[in-house]
LOVORO-86636 format. One record per residue (C-alpha): residue in one letter; x, y, z. Coordinates in pm, whole numbers, plus 50000, padded with zeros to 5 digits. Layout:
<sites>
aXYZ ...
</sites>
This chain:
<sites>
m944032690886767 r942122711187022 s941922740086774 w940252717986515 l937912703886778 r936852738686884 r936222747986521 l934202716386465 l932082722786774 a931552758886668 a930452747086324 l928032721986474 v926502749286689 a926312773686399 l924692748686162 p921252747086329 v921332784586385 a922002790086015 a919302764885922 a916802782486147 a917722815985994 l917302801485645 l913872787985735 c912822821285883 w913792840285569 l913192813285308 p911692830085000 a908222817184923 r909092812784555 w911732786884652 a909112765984830 w906542768984550 p907872739784334 w907492716984638 l904032730184727 a902482731584377 p901742694084340 r899832695084670 l897342721984560 h895262699484333 g895622721184024 v895322755284193 a898112777984063 l899842807284232 e901452834584020 g903752862484132 v904742844784454 g906722867584686 g907682873885045 t908772845385270 v907262811685346 w906052826585675 d904782860285553 g904132860185182 h901742865884897 a900722855084549 d899642882284307 v897162858684139 v895442826584246 r894052805883958 t891582777283977 p892302744883788 d890212757983496 g892352789483476 r890032814583642 a891782842583833 l890402846784186 g892602874984312 r895572881784538 l896402858684827 d898252869885140 w899282845885413 r900982846185750 l902162812285871 s903022806686237 r906512793986311 r904852768786538 l904822747986220 l908402738986309 l906952721786617 g904332703686412 e901422728086461 a900072743286138 v898462777386204 a897882804485942 d896062836785863 l894792838685505 a893292866885299 l892102865484938 a890882896184750 g889772898584389 d887032911584162 g883792901284326 l885462880284595 e886812887084944 f887892861085197 a889782861785526 g890202837185810 h892432820986070 v892982783486036 r894632756686250 r895112720386158 a893752701286456 a894332666886299 p895422653485958 s891882657285818 t890472682986063 l890702720886033 d889622746686290 w888612779886130 r888032812286321 d886942847386227 v886052837285872 r884672864485645 l883502857685290 a881812881285043 v880942870584688 d879372888884396 l877182860484270 a876902875783923 a880602868383876 f880672833184018 a877252816884045 q876102788083825 p872512777583755 l870932760184055 p868052737283952 p866452738384301 l866152776284259 g864902774383903 g867662796983776 t870962814183852 p871292833784178 q872652868984170 g873282895684432 r875842896684711 f876422866884938 e878122872585274 l879272846885527 a880602852585880 l881862823286088 p883322830486431 h884152793486453 a883932762586234 r885522728286263 l885692708385939 q886582671885906 g887222660585552 g885512692685439 w882302685885636 p881332708885927 l881392690486259 q880902722786454 l879832756286318 d878522789586440 g877802818386206 t875512838785987 a874902842885615 r873272870585414 w872002872585058 r871642909184969 e869702922784671 a868802887084585 v867812879684227 v867202847284039 v867762848283664 t865372823783498 p864742815483131 a861762839283153 g863772868183300 r864992882883628 v863042877583949 a863832901784233 l863502886384580 g864912911084835 d867372906085123 f867702874785336 h869662863185638 a870352829385797 d871662816786130 l874012787186085 r874722760486344 a876372726386340 e876992701286617 g878172665686579 g878092668486201 a874412679186183 v874062713086014 q871072736086060 a870312768685880 r867292789785974 f866562817385726 a864132846085673 d863742877785471 d864362912585612 g860652920885619 s860472946385338 g861422929285010 p859262914884731 l859292880084888 a858292870785243 a860182839485340 a861012818685646 g862332783585667 e864912758485778 l867492736485607 r868982705885778 l872002686985647 i873702655085757 p876312635285562 l873642611085440 g870672633785385 w869012667885380 r865622683385454 a864222717785370 t861002734385485 a859932769585394 g856992792785357 l857162817485066 r854722845484987 p854852874884745 r854302908884905 a853182925184582 d851342914784268 d854482906984069 p853652882683784 a857292871883741 l857622864084111 r854342844984118 r855372823983817 w858672816083985 l856912805884308 a854552783284113 g857582762284019 f857852750984381 g854312737784415 t850642746884418 a850112783184519 q847382794084757 a844962822384683 d847442848084818 g850222833584604 s851982816784897 v853732783284860 r854722758085125 i857892737785058 e858742704885229 r861472684985060 g864222661285159 g866672635085044 g868662605685174 l867932596585535 l865942628885577 r863732624985272 k860092634885305 d857822604585350 
</sites>
């Protein structure tokens, strides 16, 4: 009787140890069938490693586009209810890395985010720009808190290098631009300017709130470039030097 009791107690002790070991070394491909329905159509191919330290050779968007390889490192604090992860995505024309923590069911805290995109590979026509942007877009966010996808807090910078807009009339070279990004209480502000040497002199500000937006900018060509001047004319009446002043808004921040 005592022998069986000792064996039973030993088994009860060993069971959680074995379960913990299984969780620590659980292959990621075993968890994929459970995770797939929660990714809203995003597909992972070539899943390997463990749930905690794994990778997918290919990430595909719902429309089938391959984005690149995904690597992740998930903290074991998840077992205590705290979701923390390091993510890295690398593909043709796309690089992303960041540290994320779920602060609440609909709130994510991101840190040390780095994003670089070749716009020629991903950009779509943007009517406000009068064409399709090309060049290299870079984003650096030391910290961002998102609630339901909207930035409540944000601190970072963005750059648009070798900026070009492809219009029905041809390519318009603009130069290099940078922006300082801030958000507090759900109000987002981006102040942008050119680097001082490109075809287009530009400085302005964009403000965003959940129910509106407002943009102001001053644009001026540095050289007598007919294509650039035609593009600028699409934003409003040009002055004698070709400069254009933009003041636009929508929603609660619309221009009166």
